C-alpha positions as CSV (number, residue, x, y, z in Angstrom):
1,L,-8.0,-29.1,-36.4
2,V,-8.3,-26.2,-38.8
3,K,-4.5,-25.7,-38.9
4,L,-4.1,-29.5,-39.3
5,Y,-6.3,-29.5,-42.4
6,D,-4.2,-26.8,-44.0
7,T,-1.0,-28.8,-43.5
8,E,-2.3,-32.3,-44.1
9,R,-1.6,-34.0,-47.5
10,D,-3.6,-37.2,-47.2
11,E,-7.1,-36.8,-48.6
12,D,-8.5,-39.5,-46.4
13,V,-7.3,-37.7,-43.3
14,K,-8.6,-34.4,-44.8
15,G,-12.0,-36.0,-45.4
16,G,-12.1,-37.1,-41.8
17,L,-11.4,-33.6,-40.7
18,L,-14.2,-32.2,-42.9
19,H,-16.5,-34.7,-41.2
20,A,-15.3,-33.6,-37.8
21,F,-15.9,-29.9,-38.8
22,S,-19.4,-30.8,-39.8
23,Q,-20.1,-32.2,-36.3
24,S,-18.6,-29.3,-34.5
25,K,-20.7,-26.4,-33.2
26,Q,-17.8,-24.0,-33.4
27,E,-18.1,-21.2,-35.9
28,R,-14.5,-21.7,-37.0
29,A,-15.4,-25.2,-38.2
30,L,-18.3,-24.0,-40.2
31,L,-16.2,-21.2,-41.7
32,K,-13.5,-23.7,-42.6
33,L,-16.0,-25.9,-44.4
34,M,-17.2,-22.9,-46.4
35,D,-13.6,-22.0,-47.2
36,V,-12.8,-25.5,-48.4
37,A,-16.0,-25.7,-50.5
38,R,-15.1,-22.5,-52.3
39,N,-11.3,-22.5,-52.5
40,D,-9.7,-25.9,-52.0
41,A,-7.4,-27.0,-54.8
42,S,-8.9,-30.5,-54.7
43,R,-12.2,-31.0,-56.4
44,E,-12.9,-34.0,-54.1
45,M,-12.3,-32.0,-51.0
46,R,-14.6,-29.2,-52.3
47,K,-17.3,-31.8,-53.0
48,Q,-17.0,-33.3,-49.5
49,A,-17.2,-29.9,-47.9
50,I,-20.3,-29.1,-49.8
51,H,-21.8,-32.5,-48.8
52,W,-21.2,-31.8,-45.1
53,L,-22.5,-28.3,-45.4
54,G,-25.7,-29.7,-46.8
55,Q,-26.0,-32.0,-43.8
56,T,-25.9,-29.2,-41.3
57,R,-29.0,-27.3,-40.3
58,D,-27.1,-24.1,-39.8
59,P,-28.9,-21.3,-41.7
60,R,-25.5,-19.7,-42.6
61,A,-24.5,-23.0,-44.3
62,L,-27.8,-23.1,-46.3
63,K,-27.4,-19.5,-47.3
64,F,-23.8,-20.2,-48.4
65,L,-24.9,-23.2,-50.5
66,Q,-27.7,-21.1,-52.2
67,D,-25.2,-18.4,-53.0
68,L,-22.7,-21.0,-54.3
69,L,-25.4,-22.3,-56.8
70,R,-26.0,-18.8,-58.2
């Protein structure tokens, strides 16, 4: 799914993928959410990634969000 996100152009599909990443327990999914939150060209996708990171209880996500706010 990570590769699909990188090639997809439809923002609705990308938003669905971000939600799927937030539900996944795989580290790659969490890392992709962090990458999107920091680097995606689309402001909307960055906002969605930040939203989903905020919904996780993973301490790495919370640390990432704290660092992002600094």
